[in-house]
C-alpha positions, 0 to 999 in steps of 0.5 A: 227468573222466578216471580211471586204469584201475587202483586206487590202493593204500589203504596206500602200499606204497613198492615203486617206490623204495627209501629213500635209500641215502645216509643212513648216516653222513651229516648231515641237517638238518631245518628245522621239526624240532620239528613233527609231521613233523620229530619223526617223521622224526628218530625214524625216522632215528635208529632205522633209518638210522644217520646221523652226525648230524641237525640240528634247526633250529627257533626254539622252545627249549621244543619242542627241549628236549622233543624232546631228552628224547623221543629220550633225548638221543641225541648224534646229534641236534643242536639248533640255534636258528634261523629260516628267515627268517635266511639267514646263520644258516641258511647256517651251520647247513648247513655240512657237511650232506648232506641237507636236509628243509625242513619249516618253514612257517606252516601255519594258514590263518586265521593266514596270512590275518590275518598275510600279511606274516609268511606271506610272510616264512616260507614264501616268503623262507624257501624262498629262504633254504633254497635259497641256503644249500644252494647256498652249502654244496653240499648234494647233496639238498634235499627240501621239503614242500608241500601240496595247498593249493598247487594252485589256491590259494584262500588265502594259505597255499596261495599262499605254498606254491605260490611256495615250490614254484616257488622250490625247483624253480628252485633247480636252475637257480640252483645252476649248477655246484654239486652241489646239487639240489632237489625237492618232496614234495606231500601232503594232510592228515596224520592226527593232526598239529597242527590235524587234525580227528580230535583236534577231533572226539574232543574235541567228542564229549565234549560230544555235538556235532560241528561240520561245515563242509560235508557234502560235504567230502572230503580226502586223508589220509596218516599221519605214518609214511607221510609219513616213508617217502614222503620217504625214498623220494623222496630215493632217486628225486630228480634235481632239479626233481621234485614227488612226489605220493603216491597216497593215499586220500580220506575224507569228513569226514561219514563221519569224524564218523560213525566217531568219534562216531556218536551225537553231533549234527551242527551245520553251521557253513559253509565257512570263509574260504580253505577248499575243499570238495575238494582237488586234488593234481595238476591237468589242466595238471600231468598233461601233464608228470607220470608215474604209478608204483604209489604216486606221481605224479612231476611234472617241471619245466616249464622246466628249464634244467638236465639231469635225468640220467635217463629220466622214470619211470613211465607217461604219464597220460591227457589231462585227468587230475586227481587230486582228493579227490572223484574218487579211486578209493580211500577210507578205510573206517569201520574204518580211520578208527576205528583211526586215531582210537584212536591220536590223543589229543583236543585241549582 
């Protein structure tokens, strides 16, 4: 397995691309805007980027109410009830929008397995609706959020996100003479997000026993703040069709358990259906059309029928390169894990 000759940074420095310079006085729409990422992204936009308005598009009125209170009813934050399954509503919500961040999805692996048609409607048809609405409204930039589960998927969630990536990329071809351009950001597990293992381990620590699926399991790890900054920088780089992958550290689930609850007992419960022991963010096949920068990989489209009006960024990757959580050259230290865990509440 081929490795890069230099080490990835343990903390994403964001030096290879500035934040998108076009956010000041612009209108941004976030699908799934009341989720973990959407909430953090909204707060960053309002505090640091002087947007004209940020439209939060989601289907849960209680979460919208709570988020509105959390941002002190900032008049630039606009809350729109809607579902990405509803193409007409989505098209209406995108009128006058300059940037779309597509973060809405069904993300829980067991729920997607048990409700497959619902996962397809939201993650695949929803992505199609986002692309169509952006083209209809000539939205200049749409950036979709994806996941390492989309790489060589073994569960329905990953399969739907792989399909969504393809739909977003080819949205550039469907755009025709529209200025609409589409790209994707693919990342790993987000520290402290809903369903994260840290809150679970912290809660289990009170009972003195942690459940471990597999002692060899590894994962990529990124904080919400890093994910937000990475998305902002991708907006500044995108020309249409790229998949951006951050160079982030890995962690061993067993070491995370030791760092959070060193005195608790361990119970091995076995790997769950649809779960991998290790995750991959960039395959050997994708690396042939990818480039590496200091803080990210950029995967270029395989079949572009539109012109990407700039040279491909960064350096070529060595033949056979694969970016996997078990062969990463940067790992979270125990003190890093403990510092993260202190900031994240336990779940009941």
